[in-house]
N, C-alpha and C positions, 0 to 999 in steps of 0.2 A: 431062198433069200440069203444074201451074203450077211453073215452074222456080224461082221465088223461094221457094215453099213447100218444095220439095225441098232447096234449099240451106240454108234455115233448119233443116230437120230434121237435116241432116248436121252443122250447127254444134251443134245441141242434143246430138247423140250425142257429139261431141268434148268438149263441156262436161261432160257427166255422167260420161264415162269418166274424166276427170281427177278428178272428185269421188270416184268409187268407189275409185280407186286411191290416193288420198291418205290419209295416216294422221291420226288424231285427235291434237291436241296433248297429250292425256293418255294416249296408248297405250303409254307407256313408251319410245318410240323418239324422243321429241322431241330435236332437236339444239339444245342451249342455247348453242352457240358464238355469239359476237356478231360481226356484220359491221356496222361503222360506215363510212359512205361519206364521204370528204372531197368537196370541191367538184368534183373532177375524176373522181369515181366510183371512186377507188382505195380499197382496203380499208385501214382504219386500226386495226381491232380484229378478232380472230378470224381473221386471214388464215392461209392454209395456207402454212407456211414450208417451202420445199423444202430438202432436205438438200444441202449444198454439197459433194457428192462426185461426181467425174466417173464416169460409168457407161458400160458398153458392153453392148448387147443381145446375148443368146445364143439367144433363142427359148425359153428355159426360165427366164424371170425376168430378172434383171439380174446382170451380173458387175461387181463393184466393183473399180476400178483403184486400187491403193495408190500412194503416192508412189514406191515402189521398182519399180513396174511389175508387181507380182505380182497376179494376178487371184484374187478370191474370190467366192463366190456368196452373194447375199442375196435375201430375199423382198421383193417390192414391196408397199408399204403402200397400202391403199385410201384415196383422198382424196375429199372432197366438192368439187363444182364451185364455183368462186369466184363471188362476186356480180357480176352484169353491171355495166357501166359506166354513165355518165350517159345514154346513149341509151335505156336501159330503166329509168331511175330519175329521173323528173322532166322528161324531154325529150319525152314523148309529148304528144298533143293531147286526151287524155281529161280528164274532170272531176277524176279522182284526180291526174293529173300536174299539172294546174293548182293543185290544193290543195297539193301538195308545194312548188311554187314560191311559193305564197302564204305557207306556213309559214316558209320560209327568209327571205322578204322581211320578214315581221312580226318574226321573231326578231332579224334584223340591225338593223331600225329601232329596236326596243326597246333593243337593246344600245347603239345610238347615243344614245338618250335618257338612259340610265343614265350614260354617260360625261359627258354635258352637265349633267345635273341631280342625279345621285346618288340617295340614298334617299328624297328628298322626293317622287319620282314613284311610289314603290311603292304608295301608297294608291290611285292611279288604276288600277293593275293589278287590284285586288280589286273594282272597281265592276262589278257584273253589268249586262250590256247594253252595256258599253263595247266599243271595238274590241279590247281586250285580254282580255275575258271575255264570251263569248256562246255560247249553245247548248252544244256539247261542246268548244268551243275556249277555251283559257285559256293565259296566259303564266305560267310558274313561274320563280322565281329562287332559287338556292342560293349560298352561299359555297362556294369550291372545297375546303373541308375537309369538306363534306357537310351543313352546317347549312342547313336550309330557311329562307328569308327571306320568300318570297311563294308561297303555294299557295292560290288562290281557292276551289277546291271544298271544302277542309277547312282552315280557318285554324288549327285546333287543332294541326296538324302543324308550323306555323311555329315556329322555334326548336329543333326536334328535330334530332338528328344522324342523317341518312339515309344515311350512308356505307355502312351494311350493308343497305340496302333491297334486297329481292328481289321479283321478279314472282311470279305464281301457279305458275310452273314452277321456281322456285328460281334464276332467272337473277339475277346480282348487278348489278342496274341502277344502284344507287347508285355503286358503283365505276366502272361503265362510263360514266355521265354525267361523272364527274370526269375519268377518263382521256381521254374525248373532248374535253373542254374544254381539257385541258392538253397535248394532242398538238401536233405541230409546226405544224399549220394553225390550231389553236384552234377547230375546229368539226367537226361531222359528224352523221350519223344513227345512231340506236340503235333496234333493234326489240325488242319485249317484249310480254307479255300483261298488260293492265291494264283494270279495269272503267271503264265510262263513268260520269260523275257521276250519282249517285243510283241506280246499278245494282250488282248483286252479281257477275254473271258477267263473267269476264275475257275480253277479245277482243284480237286482234292490233292493236298500236299502233306507229306509227313517230314518233319525236320527233327534232327537229333541235335540237342543242345548240351554243351559241357562248359563248366566254369574253369577258368584258369587265372592264376595270379602271377603278376610280374611286378617286382619292386613295390609291393604293397597295393597295386591297383588290380581290382578284380575285373575280369572281362568274361563275357560269354561268347563262345564260338559255336557256330551252327552251320548246317548244310542239310539239304533235303532232296527228296525225289517226288515226282508227280505220279500219282497212282494210275492215271490214264495212259502212261507210257507202257503199262503192263496189263492193265485190266480194261474190259469194255463194259460199260453200263450205259444203256440208252433208254430213255422214256419213249413211249409210243408216239407222243405228240411231237417228238423231235425227228421222227423217221421220215424218209422219203416216201411219198405216195406214188405207188406204181400205176394204179388205175382207179378211176372213180366213174362208175357207170350207173346212174340212177341210184338204186338202193344197194349197190355192191361196191365195196371199198377194199383195196389191197395196199398194204404198206410194207415196205422192206425193213425188217428188223435187223437182219444180219446177212451180209454178203461179203465174202473174203476179198473180192476185187474192188470194193468201194471204201477201203480204208487207206490211210496214208502210210501204212506199214504192212509188212507181210504177215499174214496170219496163217498158222498151221491148221487150216480148216479146208475141207473139200465139200462142204455143204452150205446151204443158205436157208434162211427162215423168213417167211412172210406172215404177216397178220392179216387175216381176211374177215370181212364182215358182210353178211347177207341179211338184209332187212326182211321182215315178215312178208310173205307172199312173193318173194323174189327168188330167182335162181340164176346161177351163172351159166354161161354158154357151154354146151358140150365141147370138151377139148381132150386131146390126146397128149400125154406126156411120154416121150420116148425113153425117159429114165424113171426109176422108181421114185415114189413120193410117199410121205407119211403125213397124215392129218391128225392133229390133236384138238379135241373139242374143248373150248373154254366155257362158253355160255350158250344157252338156247337149245333148240331141238330141230331136227330136220331129217332129210333122207339123202344119202349119197348113193348115186347109181354108178356102179363100176361094170362096164360092159353089159348094162341092163340089169345087173343084180342089185337089189336095193339093200342098203345098210342103214338101219335106224341110228340116228345120232343123238347123243346125250352128253352132258358135261363130264369131263374126266375120261372120255373114250379116245383110244388111239386106233387108227385105221391104216394099215399098210396097203398101198395101191401099187400093183405090179406095173412094170414098164410096159409101154405100148397099149395101155388100157384107155378106153374112152370113159371119161368121168363127167358127172354133172351133179351139182348139189342144190337141193331145194330147202328153203326155210319153211317148215310146216307149222311153226309155232307162232306165238303172238309177241315175241321179243326178238331182239337181234340174235342171229346165229354168229358166233365168233369162234374162229379156229386158227390154229397155226398150220402152215404148209411147209414141210421140211423136205428139201430137195437135195439128193446126193447123186452125182456131183451137183455143185451149185447151179441154181436155175440159170438157164440161157434161153433166149427167145427162139433159138434154132431147135430147141428140144420140145417146143410146144406147138401144136397145131390146133387152131380153133375152128369149130364148125358152125355154120349159120343155122 
C-alpha cells in the first residue's frame, strides 16, 4: 500500500467527519454571539464573562462561598469555548491567513489616507479594478453613527442609516461594526453571513474594522474576506446524489473536479447508505478504495473474503478487487467511500 495514499485517505476521513457533525447555519442552533478580535487576539465582543464569585468544588457541581463564609449549592452554567488567540487567527502560513493580514494592512493604510486627505479620497474607493475595489474585495466607510458613506457594491446604500443592519441570521452587524470601532483599541474583527457581490446566498464573512478621525469626524473603515474562498464545508443534504437504487443511496461529498476552483486533492469521498436487508451489486474498482463505517453493521466481501463491519472501522480495499457490501443489521448501514485517485466511472465495473 502506498503510504502517502493511505495518509491522504485518513485525512479525508477526518475532514468529512467534521463536515457531517457540523450543523447548518440555518438549523436553528446557530450561535449569533459575536466574537471580535483585537490585535492581540483577545475577545472584545461576545466574550464569556465569568461570574466573579469565589467557588469551591464539591463533586456535585459547585458550592458558592458567600462573604460570610456560608456555603450554598448552585448549578454550573454551560459555556462555549472562547475564540483562539492570534496564533490561530492570522498567524498561520495558509493563503487564508495571508488574506487576513492583507485585509488588516489595507484597512489600516486606507484609514491613514482618510486622516491625510479626508473625503476627497472617497471617490477612489468606488473605482472598480482599483486596489480598493476588485473581485470580491472592497473597502467600505461609515460614520460612527451608522451612516454609510462608501459602499462600492451598491452605492444606493450610501447615505442610509445602517445602525440596525442585520445579517441573514439576524446578527446585529451594524451595531457590532460601530462597537468594534469605538472599543478601547479602535479596531477588531467581526464575523457574520453576507452575500458576495452579485450573488444572493449568504456565506460566512470576516471583516476587519478600524476607527479613523478626520477634522473631528469619526469614521469606521472596513473590508473583509469570504471563508468559502479558502475552506470547504458542506452538509450532506446539500450534496449531489450519485445513485439511488431501492434501499441504497450514494451521495458525493467531495470530488476535486466538481468545484469552481482548483483543489489540491487527488481523492474523492462519497457517503453511502445501505438499508436493512439490502446489498449493493458486486463491483470491481481498478484503483484502491477505503471504507470508513459510520453507523450500522454488515459484511463486506472482498474477493469472497468476509469482513465484519461496525461503526468506527476502516477497511482498505486493494485495487482490482471485487467487492460487495451487505447490511446484516436492523438499522441503516452508513459508510464513507474514499477513492484515490478520485472516483471515475471508467475505474468501476459493475457485475449483474
